TORVEXLUM-62275 format. One line per 4 residues: number of its first residue (from 1); their letters; for each residue x, y, z of N, C-alpha, C, CB. Coordinates in Angstrom, 3 decimals. Glycine has a CB too. Layout:
BEGIN
NUM) a) X:Y:Z:X:Y:Z:X:Y:Z:X:Y:Z | ...
***
This chain:
BEGIN
1) mgrr) 109.038:-45.587:60.214:108.016:-46.623:60.050:108.364:-47.504:58.861:106.613:-45.994:59.866 | 108.425:-48.808:59.061:108.719:-49.730:57.976:107.529:-49.904:57.051:109.143:-51.070:58.529 | 107.752:-50.647:55.978:106.682:-50.875:55.010:106.671:-52.326:54.560:106.839:-49.946:53.800 | 105.514:-52.755:54.094:105.359:-54.037:53.409:104.801:-53.748:52.021:104.420:-55.018:54.213
5) iylv) 105.449:-54.304:51.022:104.955:-54.173:49.655:104.582:-55.557:49.140:106.019:-53.500:48.730 | 103.394:-55.648:48.566:102.888:-56.907:48.014:102.861:-56.771:46.491:101.454:-57.256:48.583 | 103.750:-57.489:45.834:103.814:-57.474:44.375:102.843:-58.512:43.831:105.263:-57.749:43.870 | 101.947:-58.091:42.961:100.933:-58.993:42.402:101.039:-58.974:40.884:99.497:-58.585:42.861
9) rhgq) 101.231:-60.141:40.311:101.184:-60.216:38.849:99.721:-60.164:38.406:101.887:-61.520:38.323 | 99.462:-59.558:37.256:98.096:-59.461:36.729:97.471:-60.838:36.540:98.091:-58.703:35.399 | 96.148:-60.878:36.454:95.439:-62.127:36.218:95.635:-62.642:34.799:93.968:-61.944:36.496 | 95.154:-63.860:34.566:95.277:-64.463:33.231:94.700:-63.511:32.186:94.552:-65.845:33.173
13) aaya) 95.422:-63.346:31.085:95.010:-62.377:30.066:94.929:-63.017:28.689:95.978:-61.198:30.033 | 94.105:-62.436:27.845:94.035:-62.779:26.425:94.368:-61.514:25.643:92.612:-63.351:26.027 | 94.716:-61.687:24.380:95.168:-60.551:23.577:94.399:-60.509:22.263:96.692:-60.634:23.311 | 94.107:-59.302:21.793:93.362:-59.142:20.543:93.717:-57.800:19.923:91.827:-59.247:20.783
17) ntep) 93.402:-57.661:18.642:93.664:-56.408:17.932:92.384:-55.620:17.666:94.373:-56.693:16.618 | 91.287:-56.022:18.307:90.009:-55.368:18.049:89.964:-53.955:18.611:88.879:-56.186:18.634 | 90.585:-53.731:19.755:90.655:-52.403:20.361:92.097:-52.140:20.772:89.691:-52.283:21.588 | 92.550:-50.880:20.708:93.946:-50.583:21.076:94.331:-51.106:22.448:94.180:-49.097:21.035
21) kdvh) 93.444:-50.966:23.434:93.785:-51.396:24.788:93.953:-52.912:24.875:92.713:-50.935:25.768 | 93.266:-53.662:23.994:93.318:-55.118:24.057:94.613:-55.687:23.500:92.153:-55.702:23.313 | 95.371:-54.880:22.759:96.673:-55.327:22.269:97.577:-55.675:23.445:97.329:-54.242:21.383 | 97.415:-54.961:24.542:98.223:-55.180:25.736:97.554:-56.139:26.721:98.502:-53.858:26.419
25) gylt) 96.502:-56.805:26.296:95.897:-57.846:27.103:94.704:-57.380:27.913:96.910:-58.414:28.013 | 93.730:-58.263:28.032:92.564:-58.025:28.878:92.304:-59.307:29.655:91.303:-57.595:28.031 | 91.716:-59.184:30.829:91.526:-60.352:31.674:90.465:-61.289:31.108:91.144:-59.923:33.078 | 90.776:-62.564:31.122:89.783:-63.582:30.810:88.842:-63.715:32.006:90.461:-64.951:30.467
29) dlgq) 87.792:-64.504:31.858:86.903:-64.758:32.999:87.689:-65.378:34.148:85.731:-65.685:32.588 | 88.606:-66.286:33.803:89.433:-66.913:34.832:90.348:-65.882:35.484:90.265:-68.060:34.232 | 90.899:-64.971:34.673:91.752:-63.921:35.218:91.007:-63.030:36.197:92.323:-63.082:34.099 | 89.744:-62.737:35.893:88.932:-61.937:36.812:88.683:-62.696:38.113:87.593:-61.556:36.155
33) qqal) 88.446:-63.992:38.005:88.261:-64.811:39.203:89.528:-64.807:40.054:87.881:-66.256:38.819 | 90.680:-64.940:39.412:91.950:-64.904:40.143:92.120:-63.576:40.879:93.128:-65.128:39.180 | 91.790:-62.480:40.203:91.949:-61.156:40.807:91.034:-60.979:42.013:91.666:-60.067:39.776 | 89.811:-61.468:41.923:88.878:-61.332:43.044:89.314:-62.174:44.237:87.467:-61.733:42.611
37) ltae) 89.855:-63.356:43.986:90.371:-64.177:45.085:91.589:-63.513:45.723:90.737:-65.591:44.581 | 92.391:-62.860:44.905:93.541:-62.122:45.432:93.069:-60.938:46.271:94.453:-61.635:44.282 | 92.000:-60.298:45.834:91.428:-59.191:46.603:90.981:-59.662:47.981:90.245:-58.568:45.850 | 90.356:-60.828:48.044:89.925:-61.367:49.335:91.123:-61.635:50.232:89.114:-62.655:49.139
41) rlsq) 92.193:-62.158:49.660:93.400:-62.432:50.441:93.994:-61.140:50.999:94.442:-63.165:49.580 | 94.061:-60.094:50.165:94.668:-58.832:50.589:93.745:-57.992:51.462:95.077:-58.034:49.382 | 92.449:-58.287:51.438:91.499:-57.503:52.233:91.714:-57.683:53.729:90.075:-57.887:51.874 | 92.483:-58.682:54.117:92.788:-58.909:55.526:93.932:-58.022:56.015:93.136:-60.368:55.753
45) lpis) 94.460:-57.178:55.135:95.604:-56.326:55.466:95.215:-54.853:55.355:96.803:-56.637:54.538 | 95.881:-53.975:56.102:95.559:-52.540:56.050:96.222:-51.844:54.862:95.992:-51.858:57.348 | 95.816:-52.211:53.663:96.421:-51.661:52.450:96.003:-50.200:52.274:96.014:-52.496:51.208 | 96.982:-49.322:52.084:96.684:-47.900:51.920:96.711:-47.452:50.463:97.666:-47.078:52.715
49) kihh) 97.447:-48.161:49.615:97.596:-47.715:48.231:97.831:-48.905:47.312:98.754:-46.709:48.106 | 97.278:-48.830:46.113:97.496:-49.844:45.085:98.135:-49.151:43.885:96.151:-50.564:44.685 | 99.430:-49.333:43.723:100.136:-48.844:42.540:99.954:-49.899:41.444:101.675:-48.572:42.843 | 99.859:-49.483:40.205:99.713:-50.498:39.155:100.199:-49.980:37.812:98.256:-50.944:39.040
53) sdlh) 100.598:-50.930:36.972:100.949:-50.642:35.583:99.740:-50.050:34.874:101.442:-51.922:34.852 | 100.004:-49.211:33.868:98.894:-48.621:33.122:98.459:-49.476:31.934:99.278:-47.245:32.637 | 99.031:-50.665:31.770:98.567:-51.579:30.728:97.238:-52.195:31.162:99.627:-52.691:30.443 | 96.366:-52.449:30.184:94.970:-52.775:30.472:94.819:-53.978:31.407:94.236:-53.044:29.180
57) racq) 95.588:-55.039:31.181:95.437:-56.238:32.002:95.794:-55.971:33.463:96.307:-57.362:31.453 | 96.746:-55.081:33.691:97.113:-54.724:35.066:96.090:-53.767:35.672:98.515:-54.089:35.101 | 95.578:-52.834:34.865:94.542:-51.918:35.356:93.309:-52.688:35.817:94.153:-50.906:34.262 | 92.873:-53.652:35.010:91.708:-54.452:35.381:91.950:-55.205:36.682:91.360:-55.436:34.265
61) tael) 93.127:-55.802:36.805:93.457:-56.554:38.018:93.436:-55.638:39.228:94.833:-57.230:37.886 | 94.047:-54.464:39.104:94.095:-53.516:40.218:92.698:-53.039:40.608:94.973:-52.316:39.855 | 91.854:-52.788:39.619:90.497:-52.324:39.909:89.690:-53.388:40.643:89.785:-51.928:38.616 | 89.851:-54.650:40.251:89.136:-55.727:40.932:89.646:-55.902:42.359:89.280:-57.041:40.153
65) igsk) 90.949:-55.805:42.543:91.499:-55.884:43.898:91.009:-54.695:44.723:93.054:-55.920:43.863 | 91.023:-53.517:44.121:90.575:-52.321:44.823:89.111:-52.360:45.215:90.822:-51.125:43.980 | 88.310:-53.148:44.502:86.881:-53.233:44.827:86.644:-53.832:46.205:86.153:-54.059:43.779 | 87.621:-54.570:46.722:87.518:-55.182:48.051:88.330:-54.413:49.094:87.987:-56.637:47.999
69) lpaa) 89.002:-53.344:48.646:89.853:-52.557:49.549:89.430:-51.091:49.459:91.377:-52.725:49.189 | 88.287:-50.739:50.033:87.731:-49.392:49.851:88.610:-48.263:50.378:86.407:-49.314:50.518 | 89.518:-48.554:51.311:90.382:-47.506:51.859:91.616:-47.254:51.000:90.810:-47.872:53.262 | 91.864:-48.121:50.031:93.088:-48.020:49.226:92.902:-47.078:48.039:93.511:-49.405:48.728
73) vlqa) 93.926:-46.288:47.771:93.941:-45.371:46.629:94.673:-46.037:45.470:94.617:-44.012:47.005 | 94.074:-46.024:44.264:94.712:-46.605:43.083:95.518:-45.545:42.342:93.658:-47.229:42.145 | 96.704:-45.935:41.894:97.557:-45.011:41.147:98.286:-45.767:40.045:98.571:-44.308:42.086 | 98.031:-45.384:38.784:98.656:-46.039:37.630:99.970:-45.360:37.272:97.708:-46.024:36.420
77) spll) 100.898:-46.143:36.716:102.174:-45.586:36.279:102.739:-46.395:35.118:103.177:-45.552:37.443 | 103.212:-45.719:34.059:103.872:-46.430:32.959:105.213:-47.020:33.370:104.070:-45.497:31.784 | 105.771:-46.575:34.497:107.024:-47.154:34.987:106.877:-48.646:35.257:107.481:-46.437:36.259 | 105.648:-49.071:35.582:105.415:-50.446:36.019:105.038:-51.384:34.876:104.331:-50.467:37.060
81) reci) 105.241:-50.956:33.639:104.935:-51.824:32.501:105.903:-53.008:32.429:104.986:-51.023:31.193 | 105.510:-54.020:31.655:106.367:-55.191:31.475:107.657:-54.775:30.780:105.637:-56.294:30.660 | 108.684:-55.592:30.950:110.008:-55.194:30.465:110.924:-56.412:30.363:110.633:-54.130:31.397 | 112.067:-56.186:29.777:113.213:-57.084:29.898:114.195:-56.328:30.791:113.854:-57.476:28.465
85) pclp) 114.226:-56.627:32.095:114.979:-55.784:33.032:116.476:-55.736:32.777:114.748:-56.260:34.416 | 117.019:-56.815:32.240:118.427:-56.873:31.838:118.629:-58.219:31.156:119.410:-56.690:33.074 | 119.724:-58.370:30.449:120.012:-59.678:29.858:120.367:-60.645:30.975:121.169:-59.588:28.810 | 119.689:-61.781:31.054:119.955:-62.726:32.134:121.251:-63.500:31.917:118.799:-63.694:32.271
89) vhpa) 121.649:-64.241:32.934:122.873:-65.047:32.858:122.791:-66.036:31.701:123.112:-65.799:34.182 | 121.630:-66.642:31.535:121.427:-67.605:30.444:120.278:-67.101:29.563:121.119:-69.051:31.005 | 120.545:-66.170:28.663:119.467:-65.583:27.858:118.853:-66.589:26.891:119.989:-64.386:27.081 | 117.541:-66.478:26.722:116.856:-67.303:25.730:117.242:-66.829:24.332:115.312:-67.245:25.927
93) awma) 117.137:-67.731:23.363:117.556:-67.402:21.996:116.804:-66.197:21.440:117.348:-68.600:21.082 | 115.502:-66.082:21.764:114.706:-64.990:21.205:115.156:-63.618:21.703:113.248:-65.195:21.541 | 115.861:-63.588:22.824:116.309:-62.299:23.359:117.357:-61.639:22.467:116.873:-62.485:24.760 | 118.016:-62.432:21.625:119.012:-61.871:20.707:118.368:-60.933:19.692:119.757:-62.994:19.979
97) eipp) 117.046:-61.049:19.505:116.339:-60.206:18.546:115.950:-58.851:19.129:115.104:-60.917:18.054 | 116.117:-58.680:20.436:115.739:-57.417:21.073:116.837:-56.382:20.840:115.486:-57.617:22.597 | 116.507:-55.216:20.327:117.526:-54.182:20.102:118.229:-53.812:21.408:116.889:-52.927:19.472 | 119.541:-53.665:21.386:120.286:-53.312:22.604:119.766:-52.048:23.277:121.749:-53.133:22.276
101) etit) 119.318:-51.072:22.469:118.823:-49.832:23.062:117.537:-50.056:23.859:118.585:-48.792:21.975 | 116.751:-51.064:23.456:115.543:-51.399:24.219:115.914:-51.971:25.578:114.668:-52.401:23.442 | 116.888:-52.867:25.594:117.360:-53.433:26.856:117.875:-52.321:27.771:118.469:-54.483:26.603 | 118.646:-51.415:27.209:119.196:-50.307:28.003:118.086:-49.435:28.576:120.143:-49.451:27.147
105) eher) 117.088:-49.140:27.747:115.959:-48.321:28.198:115.208:-49.013:29.334:114.999:-48.032:27.027 | 114.948:-50.311:29.178:114.227:-51.054:30.210:115.041:-51.142:31.500:113.884:-52.460:29.709 | 116.343:-51.339:31.358:117.196:-51.441:32.540:117.166:-50.138:33.338:118.641:-51.787:32.134 | 117.209:-49.031:32.649:117.135:-47.741:33.340:115.784:-47.576:34.031:117.371:-46.583:32.351
109) rvqr) 114.734:-48.021:33.359:113.390:-47.871:33.934:113.219:-48.698:35.194:112.333:-48.268:32.916 | 113.671:-49.951:35.181:113.475:-50.790:36.369:114.315:-50.298:37.543:113.823:-52.247:36.055 | 115.451:-49.696:37.250:116.239:-49.095:38.329:115.480:-47.939:38.960:117.602:-48.611:37.803 | 114.781:-47.167:38.126:113.945:-46.083:38.652:112.805:-46.643:39.491:113.384:-45.225:37.504
113) vfhy) 112.225:-47.748:39.038:111.136:-48.380:39.795:111.608:-48.760:41.191:110.609:-49.627:39.055 | 112.754:-49.420:41.268:113.241:-49.851:42.582:113.536:-48.639:43.460:114.507:-50.728:42.436 | 114.164:-47.633:42.896:114.496:-46.444:43.688:113.230:-45.746:44.171:115.358:-45.468:42.864 | 112.232:-45.637:43.300:111.029:-44.876:43.643:110.140:-45.604:44.644:110.238:-44.574:42.393
117) yfte) 109.939:-46.900:44.435:108.975:-47.626:45.259:109.584:-48.318:46.477:108.282:-48.641:44.423 | 110.893:-48.468:46.507:111.496:-49.272:47.572:112.473:-48.499:48.453:112.202:-50.442:46.972 | 112.396:-47.178:48.427:113.219:-46.394:49.343:112.318:-45.597:50.263:114.180:-45.457:48.571 | 112.797:-45.305:51.433:111.975:-44.700:52.482:111.374:-43.349:52.115:112.788:-44.543:53.712
121) plae) 112.040:-42.492:51.309:111.415:-41.211:50.976:110.031:-41.341:50.369:112.286:-40.460:50.034 | 109.759:-42.454:49.651:108.428:-42.640:49.083:107.395:-42.713:50.182:108.374:-43.901:48.221 | 107.698:-43.450:51.247:106.753:-43.601:52.340:106.399:-42.249:52.950:107.322:-44.528:53.408 | 107.374:-41.347:52.999:107.129:-40.034:53.572:106.246:-39.193:52.667:108.440:-39.320:53.832
125) slak) 106.294:-39.455:51.348:105.541:-38.638:50.399:104.108:-39.110:50.225:106.232:-38.634:49.065 | 103.805:-40.344:50.636:102.468:-40.883:50.452:101.511:-40.332:51.495:102.495:-42.402:50.515 | 100.285:-40.062:51.077:99.272:-39.636:52.031:98.918:-40.811:52.929:98.013:-39.092:51.307 | 98.974:-40.608:54.207:98.711:-41.690:55.150:97.210:-41.783:55.417:99.490:-41.471:56.474
129) psea) 96.630:-42.993:55.371:95.205:-43.160:55.623:94.852:-42.730:57.038:94.787:-44.611:55.393 | 93.620:-42.291:57.215:93.166:-41.885:58.533:92.933:-43.104:59.412:91.889:-41.049:58.429 | 92.795:-42.863:60.714:92.501:-43.955:61.640:91.166:-44.604:61.271:92.471:-43.442:63.104 | 90.212:-43.788:60.816:88.907:-44.334:60.446:89.026:-45.301:59.281:87.939:-43.210:60.092
133) efak) 89.894:-44.971:58.306:90.089:-45.861:57.163:90.719:-47.166:57.602:90.956:-45.193:56.098 | 91.711:-47.077:58.493:92.351:-48.287:58.980:91.382:-49.136:59.793:93.571:-47.938:59.816 | 90.447:-48.484:60.472:89.507:-49.226:61.308:88.625:-50.148:60.482:88.644:-48.266:62.106 | 88.545:-49.875:59.167:87.737:-50.723:58.294:88.412:-52.057:58.001:87.446:-50.002:56.996
137) tana) 89.704:-52.158:58.290:90.444:-53.368:57.965:90.428:-54.340:59.121:91.871:-53.034:57.584 | 90.777:-55.584:58.830:90.725:-56.632:59.852:91.912:-56.591:60.790:90.651:-57.984:59.202 | 93.030:-56.001:60.360:94.248:-56.036:61.161:94.661:-54.646:61.603:95.376:-56.687:60.381 | 93.826:-53.988:62.385:94.096:-52.621:62.806:95.321:-52.506:63.691:92.909:-52.067:63.525
141) efvn) 95.824:-53.640:64.226:97.001:-53.569:65.085:98.244:-53.129:64.334:97.248:-54.905:65.729 | 98.209:-53.175:62.985:99.364:-52.764:62.194:99.451:-51.247:62.014:99.318:-53.432:60.843 | 98.445:-50.512:62.456:98.339:-49.096:62.137:99.605:-48.323:62.473:97.172:-48.495:62.865 | 100.133:-48.534:63.641:101.249:-47.724:64.110:102.607:-48.366:63.865:101.089:-47.446:65.567
145) teqh) 102.655:-49.460:63.124:103.926:-50.150:62.957:104.425:-50.177:61.521:103.805:-51.542:63.458 | 103.566:-50.460:60.561:104.007:-50.591:59.175:102.969:-50.019:58.223:104.285:-52.057:58.834 | 103.457:-49.609:57.074:102.590:-49.151:55.995:102.534:-50.266:54.951:103.108:-47.797:55.369 | 101.334:-50.575:54.470:101.141:-51.691:53.546:100.651:-51.179:52.194:100.142:-52.715:54.128
149) eviv) 101.352:-51.562:51.125:101.012:-51.122:49.774:101.058:-52.313:48.818:101.976:-50.003:49.299 | 100.294:-52.217:47.753:100.259:-53.248:46.713:100.806:-52.648:45.421:98.805:-53.800:46.504 | 101.564:-53.443:44.683:101.980:-53.068:43.329:101.509:-54.170:42.382:103.547:-52.859:43.236 | 100.595:-53.837:41.488:100.097:-54.785:40.487:100.850:-54.521:39.187:98.533:-54.650:40.282
153) chgn) 101.615:-55.496:38.751:102.412:-55.267:37.537:102.604:-56.575:36.772:103.789:-54.650:37.895 | 103.833:-56.874:36.362:104.074:-57.938:35.392:105.202:-58.859:35.846:104.403:-57.343:34.026 | 105.210:-60.067:35.275:106.098:-61.117:35.755:107.575:-60.786:35.736:105.885:-62.316:34.964 | 108.077:-60.259:34.622:109.516:-59.980:34.544:109.939:-58.922:35.551:109.892:-59.530:33.136
157) liry) 109.122:-57.888:35.684:109.445:-56.826:36.638:109.438:-57.363:38.063:108.452:-55.661:36.506 | 108.474:-58.201:38.396:108.410:-58.773:39.744:109.636:-59.628:40.019:107.132:-59.609:39.921 | 110.059:-60.405:39.038:111.238:-61.252:39.240:112.487:-60.404:39.469:111.445:-62.181:38.031 | 112.599:-59.316:38.726:113.717:-58.390:38.922:113.681:-57.796:40.329:113.680:-57.263:37.865
161) lacr) 112.517:-57.328:40.755:112.402:-56.701:42.071:112.672:-57.693:43.193:111.019:-56.092:42.244 | 112.287:-58.956:42.999:112.588:-59.982:44.002:114.096:-60.171:44.136:111.914:-61.321:43.631 | 114.797:-60.179:43.015:116.266:-60.281:43.064:116.868:-59.093:43.798:116.853:-60.370:41.641 | 116.391:-57.898:43.504:116.912:-56.703:44.171:116.632:-56.761:45.667:116.296:-55.430:43.563
165) amri) 115.450:-57.244:46.033:115.104:-57.333:47.452:116.029:-58.289:48.189:113.655:-57.781:47.619 | 116.454:-59.362:47.508:117.372:-60.332:48.115:118.825:-59.916:47.969:117.174:-61.701:47.494 | 119.054:-58.808:47.259:120.404:-58.288:47.025:121.288:-59.299:46.282:121.057:-57.910:48.356 | 120.662:-59.948:45.298:121.427:-60.804:44.397:121.391:-60.166:43.011:120.855:-62.270:44.368
169) spey) 122.281:-60.579:42.145:122.377:-59.962:40.830:121.057:-60.088:40.066:123.516:-60.598:40.029 | 120.535:-58.973:39.534:119.313:-59.031:38.731:119.439:-59.927:37.505:118.928:-57.648:38.296 | 120.670:-60.274:37.114:120.868:-61.146:35.957:120.287:-62.546:36.174:122.349:-61.252:35.640 | 119.895:-62.854:37.408:119.308:-64.159:37.714:117.780:-64.109:37.734:119.824:-64.661:39.057
173) wthl) 117.194:-63.064:37.173:115.744:-62.921:37.249:114.992:-64.055:36.567:115.334:-61.616:36.640 | 115.587:-64.688:35.561:114.897:-65.792:34.882:114.886:-67.074:35.706:115.548:-66.061:33.541 | 115.575:-67.088:36.849:115.567:-68.257:37.724:114.362:-68.256:38.662:116.853:-68.313:38.534 | 113.521:-67.241:38.556:112.281:-67.162:39.322:111.116:-67.180:38.343:112.243:-65.880:40.220
177) dnhn) 109.942:-67.512:38.839:108.767:-67.488:37.975:107.580:-66.944:38.750:108.455:-68.898:37.422 | 106.514:-66.640:38.040:105.328:-66.052:38.647:104.061:-66.594:38.015:105.364:-64.539:38.525 | 103.133:-67.065:38.848:101.789:-67.376:38.378:100.998:-66.075:38.229:101.071:-68.356:39.353 | 99.936:-66.139:37.462:99.003:-65.018:37.436:98.412:-64.829:38.826:97.881:-65.247:36.386
181) cgvs) 98.452:-63.605:39.302:97.959:-63.221:40.630:98.725:-63.881:41.774:96.497:-63.567:40.748 | 99.950:-64.369:41.495:100.832:-64.762:42.585:101.238:-63.516:43.364:102.083:-65.516:42.049 | 101.413:-63.664:44.677:101.737:-62.529:45.545:103.142:-62.706:46.112:100.698:-62.393:46.693 | 103.973:-61.693:45.943:105.317:-61.681:46.527:105.379:-60.551:47.550:106.424:-61.506:45.420
185) eisi) 105.829:-60.879:48.754:105.828:-59.910:49.855:107.253:-59.478:50.183:105.150:-60.507:51.109 | 107.462:-58.178:50.238:108.772:-57.615:50.552:108.650:-56.676:51.739:109.365:-56.874:49.330 | 109.530:-56.859:52.711:109.588:-55.987:53.883:110.696:-54.956:53.676:109.832:-56.814:55.189 | 110.389:-53.705:53.988:111.367:-52.621:53.884:111.492:-51.962:55.251:110.951:-51.574:52.789
189) kddd) 112.671:-51.997:55.817:112.906:-51.414:57.131:113.174:-49.914:57.010:114.087:-52.117:57.828 | 113.240:-49.242:58.147:113.454:-47.793:58.154:114.769:-47.392:57.491:113.427:-47.275:59.576 | 115.757:-48.288:57.522:117.055:-47.977:56.903:117.127:-48.456:55.458:118.188:-48.607:57.709 | 115.970:-48.768:54.860:115.846:-49.220:53.470:116.369:-50.636:53.240:116.579:-48.271:52.566
193) qtml) 116.667:-51.379:54.289:117.037:-52.780:54.127:115.800:-53.567:53.704:117.646:-53.359:55.443 | 115.959:-54.402:52.692:114.826:-55.158:52.163:114.968:-56.647:52.460:114.695:-54.936:50.657 | 113.822:-57.300:52.608:113.803:-58.746:52.819:112.639:-59.330:52.029:113.684:-59.101:54.342 | 112.921:-60.361:51.239:111.862:-61.058:50.511:111.207:-62.046:51.466:112.422:-61.787:49.238
197) ishn) 109.988:-61.752:51.895:109.271:-62.602:52.848:108.715:-63.841:52.152:108.131:-61.815:53.523 | 108.153:-63.649:50.974:107.620:-64.779:50.202:107.598:-64.386:48.733:106.184:-65.187:50.695 | 107.622:-65.396:47.864:107.596:-65.135:46.426:106.578:-66.034:45.754:108.988:-65.345:45.803 | 105.742:-65.436:44.896:104.773:-66.184:44.092:103.837:-67.021:44.961:105.499:-67.086:43.099
201) dtgh) 103.351:-66.453:46.045:102.394:-67.140:46.915:101.068:-67.282:46.169:102.198:-66.365:48.265 | 100.629:-68.521:45.993:99.357:-68.780:45.310:98.403:-69.574:46.200:99.602:-69.538:43.998 | 98.625:-69.525:47.504:97.784:-70.282:48.426:96.323:-69.879:48.392:98.298:-70.127:49.811 | 96.049:-68.662:47.919:94.669:-68.180:47.842:93.970:-68.642:46.565:94.643:-66.660:47.921
205) lpys) 94.716:-69.276:45.656:94.155:-69.736:44.386:94.060:-71.257:44.374:95.009:-69.242:43.200 | 92.880:-71.822:44.114:92.799:-73.273:43.953:93.768:-73.745:42.871:91.358:-73.700:43.604 | 94.308:-74.943:43.039:95.313:-75.448:42.101:94.795:-75.440:40.665:95.738:-76.864:42.493 | 93.505:-75.688:40.486:92.936:-75.806:39.138:92.913:-74.486:38.378:91.536:-76.354:39.222
209) irtf) 93.105:-73.352:39.063:93.059:-72.067:38.355:94.395:-71.324:38.449:91.934:-71.189:38.923 | 95.470:-72.037:38.698:96.794:-71.417:38.697:97.356:-71.461:37.281:97.755:-72.133:39.700 | 97.657:-70.299:36.734:98.102:-70.204:35.344:99.310:-69.278:35.238:96.957:-69.700:34.438 | 99.956:-69.300:34.058:101.138:-68.472:33.814:100.929:-67.455:32.696:102.316:-69.352:33.478
213) v) 99.811:-67.529:31.971:99.644:-66.750:30.736:99.375:-65.276:31.024:98.504:-67.327:29.901
***
């Protein structure tokens, strides 16, 4: 059985030092609106699971999306945190300040992410929703053909995963960009062949609320 994975960048976030969790960002009112509109867009699909980063801004986004997807199970993971996946072909000047060991650590982590979430053994290990759960969705015809999952995470990681899905060098990850709550769709066949169906889809967001922060 093939799979569809929908990569969603977190909603617009603000940062503060008032609480430990806020250091890693919390959703603004606009970010919450973006997440709810994304939830409506994804509610038309038979989503079985929502994987998400354990950073606060991603947790909030996943919870808001999950509020419209009652059959979906939420699962947080530190693997899905933001990162510098590798030094790009044309690195920005500020990247020279990043310790090499940090880059190496992040590169190893994103490789684990791709292996864990984008290979067929994962699909076999996931609990499959019941027919009754699928019946709650609008597109029940997908039940016997594909498994649909969401990953709520961060812009750099999504750009890296899009490159891997297209089988191009991850060093080109900076040549892609992501809006807050942009949706990227990846198809995974039974033989683990991947195809990037769409990247940074923001059709569900009015132009006036499309942001990058």
